[in-house]
C-alpha positions in Angstrom: 1.9 -4.8 -25.6 4.1 -4.0 -23.2 3.4 -4.5 -19.6 2.0 -1.4 -17.9 1.0 -1.3 -14.9 2.3 -2.8 -11.4 0.6 -5.2 -8.6 0.0 -8.2 -8.9 -2.1 -11.6 -7.4 0.0 -14.4 -5.8 -0.9 -17.0 -3.0 -2.8 -14.1 -1.4 -4.3 -11.6 -3.2 -2.1 -8.5 -1.7 -0.8 -4.5 -2.3 2.1 -3.8 -1.8 0.6 -0.8 0.0 -0.9 -3.2 3.1 2.5 -2.8 4.7 2.1 0.4 5.1 -0.1 2.0 8.5 -3.7 2.3 6.7 -4.4 6.5 7.9 -5.5 9.4 6.2 -2.9 11.9 5.0 -3.5 15.6 3.9 -2.3 17.1 0.6 -3.5 20.6 -0.4 -6.2 21.2 1.4 -7.9 17.7 1.4 -7.1 14.3 3.0 -6.3 10.8 1.0 -7.1 7.6 2.7 -5.2 4.1 1.1 -8.7 2.2 -0.4 -8.3 -1.2 1.4 -11.9 -2.8 1.2 -12.5 -4.8 -1.9 -15.5 -5.5 -3.8 -16.3 -9.2 -5.1 -18.0 -11.1 -7.0 -18.2 -14.9 -6.5 -18.9 -18.0 -8.8 -22.7 -18.5 -8.7 -23.8 -22.0 -9.4 -24.8 -23.3 -13.1 -27.8 -21.8 -14.8 -30.5 -24.6 -15.9 -30.1 -22.6 -19.2 -27.2 -20.5 -20.6 -29.2 -16.7 -21.2 -29.1 -15.6 -24.6 -27.0 -12.7 -25.9 -28.6 -9.4 -25.3 -28.4 -7.0 -28.2 -25.6 -4.8 -28.8 -26.4 -1.4 -27.4 -25.2 1.8 -29.3 -24.0 4.8 -27.9 -24.0 8.3 -29.1 -22.1 9.4 -26.6 -19.4 9.2 -24.2 -19.5 10.9 -20.9 -15.8 9.6 -19.7 -12.6 8.2 -21.1 -11.1 5.1 -19.8 -7.4 4.1 -19.6 -6.6 0.3 -18.7 -3.2 -1.1 -17.7 -3.3 -4.6 -18.4 -1.1 -6.7 -16.3 -0.8 -10.2 -17.7 -4.0 -10.7 -19.7 -4.8 -12.6 -22.6 -5.5 -10.8 -25.8 -9.4 -12.4 -25.5 -9.8 -11.1 -22.3 -8.7 -7.8 -22.7 -11.5 -7.5 -25.7 -14.6 -8.2 -23.1 -12.9 -5.5 -20.9 -13.1 -3.5 -23.5 -16.7 -4.1 -23.9 -17.6 -3.1 -20.5 -15.0 0.0 -20.3 -17.4 1.3 -23.5 -20.6 0.7 -21.3 -19.7 2.8 -18.5 -17.6 5.2 -20.6 -21.1 6.0 -21.9 -23.0 6.0 -17.9 -20.6 7.6 -15.8 -20.0 11.2 -16.6 -16.6 12.5 -15.5 -14.3 15.2 -17.5 -10.9 13.2 -15.9 -10.0 10.2 -17.5 -10.5 7.0 -15.3 -7.7 5.0 -15.4 -7.5 1.2 -14.3 -4.8 -1.2 -12.9 -6.0 -4.4 -14.2 -4.5 -7.8 -13.2 -4.9 -11.6 -14.6 -3.8 -14.3 -12.0 -4.1 -16.9 -9.9 -6.0 -16.3 -6.4 -6.2 -18.8 -3.5 -10.4 -18.3 -3.5 -11.3 -20.0 -6.7 -14.3 -19.0 -5.6 -13.8 -15.7 -6.5 -14.2 -14.5 -9.7 -13.0 -10.7 -9.7 -12.6 -8.2 -7.2 -12.2 -4.4 -7.3 -11.3 -1.1 -5.1 -10.7 2.4 -5.6 -7.2 3.5 -6.2 -7.8 5.9 -2.8 -10.4 7.8 -0.7 -10.7 11.7 -0.9 -12.5 13.9 1.4 -12.4 17.8 2.0 -11.1 18.9 -1.3 -13.1 21.2 -3.8 -16.5 20.1 -5.2 -17.1 17.1 -2.5 -20.9 17.2 -1.3 -20.3 16.4 2.2 -16.2 17.1 3.3 -16.8 14.6 6.0 -17.3 11.5 3.7 -14.1 9.7 2.0 -15.2 10.1 -1.7 -13.4 7.0 -4.2 -10.6 8.3 -7.0 -13.1 8.2 -9.9 -16.0 9.5 -8.0 -13.9 12.4 -6.4 -12.1 13.5 -9.5 -15.4 13.8 -11.2 -16.5 16.2 -8.6 -13.8 17.6 -8.2 -12.7 18.6 -12.3 -9.3 17.5 -11.8 -7.6 14.7 -11.1 -6.8 14.5 -7.4 -3.8 11.9 -7.4 -2.1 12.0 -11.5 0.5 9.5 -10.1 -2.3 6.1 -9.1 -4.9 4.7 -11.0 -9.0 5.6 -10.0 -9.4 1.7 -9.7 -7.5 -1.1 -8.9 -9.1 -4.7 -10.6 -7.8 -8.2 -9.9 -9.5 -11.2 -11.9 -9.2 -14.7 -11.2 -7.2 -16.7 -14.4 -8.1 -20.1 -12.8 -12.1 -19.7 -13.4 -14.2 -21.5 -16.6 -14.4 -18.5 -18.5 -16.0 -18.3 -21.8 -12.7 -17.4 -24.3 -14.6 -16.9 -26.8 -15.9 -13.5 -26.8 -19.4 -14.6 -28.5 -21.4 -12.7 -25.1 -23.1 -16.6 -25.4 -21.4 -18.2 -22.2 -22.5 -22.5 -22.1 -23.4 -23.1 -18.9 -20.5 -24.3 -17.3 -18.6 -21.0 -17.5 -18.1 -17.4 -16.8 -18.7 -14.3 -18.7 -15.6 -12.6 -18.0 -17.5 -9.0 -19.3 -20.5 -8.9 -16.8 -17.5 -9.9 -14.4 -15.6 -6.2 -15.6 -19.1 -4.6 -15.7 -19.8 -5.3 -12.0 -16.4 -4.9 -10.6 -16.3 -1.7 -12.5 -18.9 -0.7 -10.5 -17.5 -1.3 -7.4 -14.4 0.8 -8.3 -16.9 4.1 -8.7 -18.4 4.0 -5.6 -20.3 0.9 -5.4 -18.3 0.0 -2.3 -19.2 0.0 1.8 -15.6 0.3 3.4 -16.7 -1.4 6.2 -15.2 -4.4 7.7 -16.0 -7.4 10.4 -14.2 -9.6 13.0 -16.0 -12.8 12.9 -14.8 -13.5 16.1 -16.2 -11.1 18.2 -19.1 -9.8 16.5 -17.3 -6.3 15.6 -18.0 -4.1 12.9 -15.6 -1.1 11.8 -16.0 1.7 8.9 -12.8 3.9 9.3 -13.2 6.2 6.3 -17.2 6.4 5.8 -18.1 7.1 2.1 -21.3 8.2 0.5 -22.2 4.6 0.0 -22.1 4.0 3.8 -23.8 7.5 4.3 -26.7 6.3 2.2 -26.9 2.9 3.6 -29.4 2.9 6.6 -30.9 1.0 9.2 -35.0 0.5 9.2 -35.0 2.7 12.0 -33.2 5.3 10.1 -30.1 5.6 11.8 -27.0 6.1 9.3 -24.9 3.1 8.8 -21.8 5.9 8.5 -23.2 7.1 11.5 -23.1 3.7 14.0 -19.6 4.0 16.2 -16.8 2.5 14.8 -15.4 -0.4 16.1 -18.5 -1.7 17.8 -21.1 -4.5 18.0 -23.7 -2.4 17.1 -21.8 -1.6 13.9 -21.1 -5.1 13.9 -25.1 -6.2 14.3 -25.8 -3.5 11.6 -23.6 -5.6 8.9 -25.5 -8.5 9.4 -29.0 -7.4 9.6 -31.3 -5.7 7.4 -29.6 -2.5 5.5 -32.2 -0.9 2.8 -30.8 2.0 0.4 -31.9 6.0 1.2 -31.4 8.0 -1.4 -34.1 10.0 -3.3 -33.3 9.0 -6.9 -32.5 5.4 -5.8 -35.9 5.0 -4.5 -37.4 6.3 -7.6 -35.5 3.6 -9.5 -37.0 0.8 -7.2 -40.7 1.8 -8.1 -40.7 4.4 -5.0 -39.2 1.6 -2.3 -36.0 2.0 -0.6 -33.8 -1.0 -2.0 -32.5 -4.1 -0.3 -29.1 -4.1 0.0 -27.3 -7.8 0.4 -26.6 -8.4 4.2 -26.8 -12.1 5.1 -26.8 -13.4 8.2 -23.6 -15.0 8.3 -20.6 -12.0 7.0 -19.1 -12.3 3.8 -16.1 -10.9 3.1 -15.8 -8.6 -0.2 -19.5 -9.2 -0.6 -21.8 -8.3 2.3 -23.1 -4.5 2.2 -21.8 -3.8 -1.1 -24.6 -5.6 -3.4 -27.7 -5.4 -4.0 -29.7 -8.8 -2.1 -29.5 -11.7 -4.5 -33.0 -12.9 -3.4 -34.2 -9.7 -4.8 -32.6 -8.9 -7.4 -31.2 -11.4 -9.5 -34.3 -12.3 -11.4 -34.8 -8.7 -12.7 -33.3 -8.4 -16.3 -32.4 -4.9 -15.7 -31.3 -4.2 -12.0 -29.5 -7.5 -11.5 -25.8 -6.8 -12.1 -24.7 -5.7 -8.4 -25.9 -8.7 -6.8 -23.0 -10.4 -5.3 -23.1 -13.6 -7.5 -22.2 -14.7 -11.2 -24.2 -17.9 -12.2 -22.5 -19.5 -14.6 -24.2 -18.7 -18.2 -25.3 -15.8 -16.8 -24.7 -12.5 -18.4 -25.2 -8.8 -17.4 -24.7 -6.0 -20.5 -26.0 -2.7 -18.9 -25.6 -0.7 -15.4 -29.3 -1.0 -15.5 -31.6 2.1 -14.0 -31.3 1.4 -10.2 -27.6 1.4 -10.2 -27.0 4.6 -11.9 -29.6 6.3 -9.7 -27.7 5.2 -6.7 -24.9 6.5 -8.3 -26.1 9.7 -8.9 -27.8 9.7 -5.2 -23.4 10.0 -4.5 -23.1 12.3 -6.2 -25.4 14.5 -4.2 -24.7 15.6 -0.3 -27.2 12.5 1.7 -29.0 14.4 4.7 -27.1 14.4 8.2 -27.5 12.4 10.7 -28.9 13.5 13.9 -26.6 14.0 17.2 -27.5 11.6 19.7 -26.1 12.4 23.5 -22.8 14.1 24.2 -19.6 12.8 22.9 -17.6 10.2 24.5 -13.9 10.6 25.7 -11.1 10.7 22.5 -9.4 7.6 22.4 -5.7 7.2 22.2 -4.9 10.2 22.9 -0.8 11.0 22.9 1.5 13.9 22.5 4.2 13.2 20.3 8.0 15.2 21.0 8.6 17.5 17.8 11.4 20.5 17.9 10.3 23.4 19.7 6.3 21.8 19.3 4.1 19.0 20.5 2.1 16.9 18.2 -1.2 16.0 20.0 -2.7 12.6 18.4 -5.7 10.8 19.4 -8.5 9.0 17.9 -12.1 10.4 18.0 -14.4 8.7 20.3 -16.4 5.1 20.1 -19.5 7.2 19.3 -18.0 10.1 17.4 -20.2 9.7 14.2 -23.5 9.2 16.3 -22.5 12.5 18.4 -22.1 14.3 15.3 -19.1 15.9 17.0 -18.6 19.5 16.1 -15.5 19.9 17.2 -12.1 18.7 19.2 -10.1 21.3 22.1 -6.9 20.7 23.0 -5.4 22.7 25.8 -1.6 23.3 27.0 -1.9 22.7 30.6 0.8 24.4 31.5 0.7 27.8 29.1 -3.4 27.6 29.5 -3.4 27.9 25.5 -6.3 26.6 23.6 -6.1 25.0 19.8 -9.7 23.7 18.1 -10.1 22.0 15.4 -12.4 19.1 13.6 -9.7 15.9 13.6 -6.5 15.1 14.7 -3.5 16.1 14.9 -3.3 19.3 16.5 0.3 20.8 16.6 1.2 23.4 19.5 4.6 25.3 18.3 6.6 27.8 20.0 7.3 25.7 22.8 11.0 25.3 24.6 12.6 22.3 24.5 13.6 20.7 27.1 10.4 21.6 29.3 7.4 19.5 29.7 4.2 20.6 28.7 0.7 18.1 29.6 -1.9 18.4 27.1 -6.1 17.7 27.6 -8.6 17.0 24.9 -12.2 17.2 24.2 -14.8 16.5 21.8 -17.7 18.8 21.3 -21.6 18.5 19.8 -24.5 20.5 20.2 -25.6 18.7 22.9 -22.6 19.3 25.0 -18.5 18.5 25.9 -17.0 14.8 26.6 -14.8 14.6 29.8 -11.6 15.8 29.1 -8.2 13.2 28.4 -4.8 14.4 29.9 -1.8 13.0 27.9 1.6 12.2 29.5 4.2 14.9 29.7 6.8 15.7 26.5 9.6 17.4 26.3 10.2 18.9 23.0 13.9 18.8 21.8 15.8 19.9 18.6 16.4 18.1 15.9 19.6 17.1 13.9 21.1 19.8 12.4 21.0 19.9 7.9 23.6 19.6 5.1 21.8 20.2 1.8 23.4 17.7 -1.1 21.2 18.4 -4.4 18.5 21.4 -4.0 17.0 20.6 -7.0 16.4 16.1 -6.3 13.6 15.2 -3.9 15.6 11.7 -3.2 12.2 9.7 -2.9 14.6 7.0 -2.7 18.2 6.9 -1.2 21.0 4.8 -0.5 24.5 4.8 0.3 27.8 2.9 -0.4 31.4 3.0 -0.1 33.3 2.9 -4.1 37.0 3.3 -5.2 37.2 4.6 -1.1 34.7 7.6 -1.7 31.5 7.9 -0.1 28.8 7.1 -2.8 25.0 7.6 -2.7 22.6 6.7 -4.9 19.0 8.3 -5.1 16.1 9.1 -7.5 14.4 12.4 -8.1 11.0 12.3 -8.8 10.3 15.3 -10.4 12.7 14.4 -13.1 12.5 10.7 -13.0 15.8 10.4 -13.2 18.4 8.3 -10.9 21.9 10.0 -9.9 24.9 9.5 -8.2 26.7 11.6 -5.9 30.3 11.1 -4.8 32.5 12.8 -2.3 35.4 14.2 -3.7 36.7 15.7 -0.6 35.5 19.2 -0.5 32.3 18.9 -2.2 29.8 16.2 -4.0 30.2 15.3 -7.5 26.7 14.1 -9.0 25.6 12.6 -12.1 22.6 11.5 -14.1 23.2 7.5 -14.3 19.5 6.5 -15.9 15.9 7.9 -16.3 13.5 9.9 -18.2 14.6 11.5 -21.1 17.5 8.8 -21.7 18.8 7.8 -25.0 19.0 4.0 -25.6 20.8 2.0 -23.8 19.2 4.2 -21.0 15.5 4.5 -20.2 13.3 7.0 -21.4 11.0 6.3 -18.4 10.9 7.2 -14.7 13.1 6.1 -12.2 10.9 5.2 -9.2 12.2 1.8 -7.2 14.2 1.3 -4.1 18.1 1.2 -5.0 19.9 -1.9 -4.4 23.5 -1.1 -5.0 27.0 -3.2 -4.6 30.2 -2.9 -5.3 33.5 -5.5 -6.0 37.5 -5.3 -7.0 39.5 -3.9 -4.4 41.1 -0.2 -3.3 40.6 2.3 -5.8 39.7 0.1 -8.8 36.3 -1.7 -7.8 33.2 -2.1 -9.9 29.5 -0.2 -8.8 27.0 -2.3 -9.5 23.6 -0.6 -9.4 20.1 -2.3 -9.2 16.6 -0.6 -10.5 13.2 -0.4 -12.5 11.4 1.7 -13.5 7.4 3.3 -13.9 6.2 1.7 -17.2 7.5 -1.6 -18.0 8.7 -2.3 -14.3 11.9 -4.7 -15.7 14.7 -5.3 -13.4 17.5 -2.8 -14.9 21.4 -2.8 -14.2 23.5 -0.4 -14.7 27.3 -1.3 -14.4 30.2 2.2 -13.3 33.7 2.1 -13.2 34.2 5.5 -11.9 34.3 6.6 -15.7 31.4 5.3 -17.8 28.2 3.1 -17.4 26.6 0.3 -18.9 23.3 -0.9 -19.0 20.9 -4.1 -19.5 17.6 -5.7 -17.7 18.0 -8.5 -16.0 14.9 -9.8 -15.7 11.2 -8.8 -17.0 11.9 -8.8 -20.4 10.8 -12.1 -20.7 8.3 -13.5 -23.5 5.8 -15.0 -20.4 5.1 -15.2 -17.2 7.7 -17.8 -16.0 5.3 -19.9 -13.7 6.4 -20.8 -9.6 5.6 -24.0 -10.7 8.6 -24.2 -13.3 11.6 -26.0 -11.9 13.2 -24.4 -14.9 13.9 -20.9 -14.5 14.2 -18.4 -17.5 13.7 -14.1 -17.9 9.8 -13.8 -16.7 7.4 -11.0 -17.8 6.5 -10.7 -14.6 6.3 -7.5 -12.4 9.9 -7.3 -10.8 10.1 -3.7 -9.7 9.0 -4.0 -5.8 12.6 -4.6 -4.4 16.0 -6.0 -5.1 19.4 -6.5 -3.0 22.4 -7.8 -4.5 26.1 -9.3 -3.5 29.4 -8.7 -5.5 32.6 -10.9 -5.2 35.5 -11.5 -7.0 33.6 -14.4 -8.5 30.8 -12.8 -9.9 27.6 -10.8 -9.3 24.1 -11.9 -7.4 20.9 -9.9 -7.6 17.9 -11.0 -5.7 14.2 -9.6 -6.2 10.3 -10.3 -6.0 8.4 -11.6 -8.2 5.1 -9.4 -8.0 3.2 -11.6 -10.4 4.0 -14.8 -8.8 4.8 -13.5 -5.2 7.8 -15.8 -5.1 11.9 -14.8 -4.5 13.8 -14.7 -7.3 17.5 -14.3 -8.2 19.9 -13.9 -10.7 23.7 -14.5 -10.7 26.5 -14.0 -13.4 29.8 -15.0 -12.8 32.8 -13.4 -13.6 34.1 -15.3 -16.6 30.3 -15.6 -18.0 28.6 -14.3 -20.9 24.9 -15.0 -19.5 23.0 -15.0 -16.3 21.3 -17.6 -14.7 17.9 -17.7 -12.7 16.9 -18.9 -9.8 13.8 -19.4 -7.3 15.0 -18.9 -3.9 11.4 -18.7 -2.1 7.9 -18.6 -1.9 7.1 -21.3 -3.7 6.5 -24.2 -1.7 6.6 -25.8 2.1 9.4 -28.4 1.8 12.9 -28.4 2.1 12.7 -25.1 5.0 10.7 -23.1 2.2 8.3 -21.0 2.5 4.3 -20.4 0.6 4.2 -17.0 2.2 3.6 -14.0 -0.2 7.7 -13.1 0.1 10.2 -10.4 -0.6 8.2 -7.1 -0.3 11.3 -5.6 0.8 14.3 -7.4 1.2 18.2 -7.4 1.9 21.4 -9.4 0.7 25.4 -9.1 2.3 28.0 -11.2 1.9 30.5 -12.1 5.2 33.0 -13.5 3.5 32.1 -17.0 3.2 28.3 -16.9 2.7 25.5 -15.1 1.1 22.7 -13.9 3.1 19.4 -12.7 1.6 16.6 -11.3 4.9 13.6 -10.8 3.5 9.6 -10.8 4.9 6.7 -13.4 4.1 2.9 -12.7 4.9 1.5 -15.3 5.7 -2.1 -14.2 6.0 -4.1 -11.2 5.5 -7.5 -10.3 6.2 -10.5 -8.5 4.1 -8.6 -5.4 3.7 -6.0 -6.8 2.5 -3.8 -6.1 5.3 -1.3 -8.6 6.6 -2.1 -10.3 10.2 0.6 -12.9 9.9 4.4 -12.9 8.7 8.0 -13.6 9.1 11.3 -12.6 8.9 13.5 -15.3 7.2 16.7 -15.5 6.2 18.0 -17.5 3.2 22.1 -18.8 3.3 24.3 -20.6 1.1 27.8 -20.6 0.2 28.4 -17.6 -2.7 27.5 -18.7 -6.3 27.6 -22.3 -5.3 25.0 -24.9 -6.5 24.2 -26.1 -3.2 20.8 -25.8 -1.8 19.7 -22.9 -0.2 19.3 -23.2 4.0 16.4 -21.1 5.6 15.1 -20.2 9.0 13.1 -17.5 10.7 14.4 -14.9 12.4 11.2 -13.6 13.4 7.8 -15.2 13.7 4.0 -14.1 14.3 2.9 -15.0 17.9 -0.1 -14.5 20.1 1.7 -11.1 21.2 3.9 -10.8 18.1 0.6 -10.9 15.3 2.3 -9.3 12.3 6.2 -9.0 11.9 8.3 -7.8 9.2 6.7 -4.5 7.1 10.6 -3.5 6.3 14.2 -5.0 6.8 17.3 -3.9 7.1 20.7 -5.5 7.6 24.3 -3.7 8.1 27.9 -6.0 9.0 29.9 -4.2 11.8 32.2 -5.8 14.5 29.5 -8.0 16.4 28.2 -9.9 12.8 25.2 -9.0 10.8 22.7 -7.2 12.5 19.4 -7.0 11.4 16.3 -4.8 11.8 12.9 -4.8 11.0 9.2 -3.7 13.1 6.7 -5.6 14.6 2.8 -5.1 16.0 1.7 -5.7 19.0 -2.5 -7.3 19.4 -3.4 -3.3 20.0 -2.0 -1.9 16.9 -2.8 -4.6 14.2 -2.6 -4.3 11.2 0.2 -1.5 12.2 3.2 -1.6 13.2 4.1 -0.2 16.7 7.9 -1.4 17.6 11.2 -2.0 16.3 13.1 -5.3 16.8 16.6 -6.1 16.1 19.4 -8.7 16.3 22.4 -10.1 14.7 21.8 -13.1 12.4 21.6 -16.5 14.1 19.3 -19.5 13.9 18.2 -18.5 17.6 17.8 -15.1 17.6 18.2 -12.7 20.7 15.8 -10.4 20.1 15.8 -6.3 21.2 12.8 -4.9 21.0 11.8 -0.9 21.3 8.8 0.7 21.5 9.2 4.7 20.5 6.0 5.9 22.3 6.6 9.5 22.2 7.8 10.2 19.0 5.3 8.2 17.1 4.3 4.8 15.4 7.7 3.4 13.4 6.8 2.9 9.6 8.8 2.9 6.1 11.6 3.2 5.5 14.5 1.6 8.0 17.9 1.4 7.3 20.4 0.2 10.0 24.2 0.3 10.3 24.4 -2.1 12.7 24.5 0.2 15.8 21.6 2.4 15.1 18.4 2.2 12.7 16.6 5.4 11.1 13.2 5.2 10.8 10.1 6.8 10.1 8.4 8.2 13.1 4.5 9.7 13.3 5.6 10.5 9.2 8.8 11.8 10.2 12.0 10.9 10.5 13.5 9.3 13.8 17.1 7.3 15.1 17.1 4.3 17.4 20.9 4.2 19.0 20.8 0.9 19.7 24.6 0.6 20.3 24.9 0.8 24.3 23.0 -1.3 26.8 20.5 1.2 27.2 19.2 2.3 23.5 17.8 5.9 22.9 15.6 7.4 20.1 16.2 10.9 18.9 14.1 13.0 16.6 16.3 14.2 13.0 13.7 16.0 11.2 10.5 17.6 12.1 8.5 18.0 8.7 6.1 15.4 7.8 5.9 13.2 4.9 2.6 11.0 3.9 4.9 8.8 1.4 7.2 8.1 3.7 11.4 9.3 4.0 14.1 6.8 3.2 17.3 7.2 4.5 21.2 6.3 4.0 23.9 6.0 6.2 27.3 7.6 5.0 30.4 8.8 6.4 32.6 11.7 5.4 35.8 12.7 6.9 35.5 10.8 9.8 32.1 12.0 10.8 28.8 9.6 10.5 25.8 11.4 8.9 22.2 10.2 7.9 21.1 11.2 4.2 17.5 11.6 2.8 15.3 13.6 1.0 14.1 16.2 2.9 12.4 19.0 2.0 12.3 18.5 -1.5 15.7 18.2 -1.2 18.8 15.4 -0.7 19.9 16.3 2.4 23.1 15.5 5.3 21.6 15.2 9.1 24.4 15.2 12.0 23.3 16.0 15.9 
């Protein structure tokens, strides 16, 4: 069966989403937050005697439908997964199909048999028992009675391919084998909601819960306080995560013989295991209720969710008792006023005691006009303000016991956004790039509504638009929607150039190639359609069956064409090249396979760009070196690989930037451009205070000893994807809007381009039309040009 799901594990179990700031956003009157907490099941010791096979249970009624998209799974493993799906389908009630993205690959932590997380978390949706809590995708959909996000899976499961599995599908593992069906049953429990969103700082002892779930609301300290209500981050919460916790749900207590079920909270916090499991010592010997203990022993099998787990899952469909307001709220944290056009956006983080204080509202006052706006969360926006006039604001939090001290922001002055001109009013341009082709400004962009890849060429007075590929196409085009970033390059001269376009689609996730001579297109699949995954250790490179849809970059010269791309299944940077006289593509591994010869063992090329300076090819890309429990990048590099174009000499490598004590994480996105000063690169970095999210933009020319420049866009909002530089200015997303950093002069400046927020990020490109430089981006569902 052809591959149908993205996401993979490599040296680190890492999702692409970790490179974006972890934050919630509003969508259709409810909020969405990415799921970054995972529940693990660890490999336990061998049982003295393997368990006998449990009799097969006949189910009369399926309560829900599960759809599994497999990534690299062997056929025998799919059978075990389907058996687990059938069991949960008869026990979890939902009218909405539940999609699972399942990946089979190696992991660094050999003791982890499997891990799972929901697709997202949702709060405030219709049908939510408690609008202040965050419900995992499958449970939220079941409660809402509709799919809150049809574009993403409800659950992500990752399995360690190197474990000692029983591959016979007989349900009877030997004493040295692990039962895969049991792992799936357990991990699906996590994906359906048996999961805390906590994290723990092992060095300082701080605990954090950013988005408390119903699981966190039912987890209770012996004195009756809810885990969800403890200050976050705090030492108090950290202590709770490593102390006794029990389940307070009435149904779970009844199923446990009238005793509050004991959760697994060892004195030494265990990543992916603490809190999100039933206590190992108490329940591991229980025939019915041991499925959600943290370990699976060799030879052990689970075949039913068990009455306790099902009762606890049913508790989470009900509203937990509210917490008691303790004291008055402390002051809000990180209050900032952000510049907008005729408006100011006031953002803040809740007080440290927000949960125990049970805050009822926040009030923000414009200290210049005395206008007050109240709300339940950040941000709060003031409109109708005068551009160029400074406004300070104060913020207080209130509960039933009183009001916090006021926090006053630094004054900011609204500013006018750039002028906008619509190019394509029928395309939202979720991905866009630009190039000069046959001496004409040319744009390439994707439309999420139609699923098509399009091209727009400036013909002197208007844009000529054509469809290149995408949903609804006929062979050799794809019928699947195009969803990936686009890379493009040209060779030839004058008006006799050839345009090379690389992209991927949503289903097969192959690297596709369209070649355009200005009159017609030819199509080809470059990689991803191989018969098997080409292992990173294999020195002989051939086509792979890996997911190669994440990123690509190309270089074209008179001698031929090169394209570079991430292998998501292996976490490596690959290359394919074709000489002008050749009939076949040659494949190579560029980086990410070893820590010798200047190479890296990091998880590389989530973002990359390539350029040719007339002599050499330069490939610039990010590398993730470490991740935390939430699978967010905590250290990394911005790397450069270079060599003479299309030569057989080895690549040369150096770091353009690397993590350090003052810059714990660097990368997040990459953009490069060639100008009179050489090749310039831009990327993002984080400070210790903002980890794991970036807060600054750094830029430099490509040099082994770069002179790095940096700017913090404080009053415009934290930077995030996408970056795009023309060498003199860098466009970036600022508080989910579009801004431009002009670094062409000695004193860099930042300008606001657009005001409407887009939680998915705004892709942009620079283009010069009739001698005027424009920034092009998808805005309000339309491909648009902007200029001051």
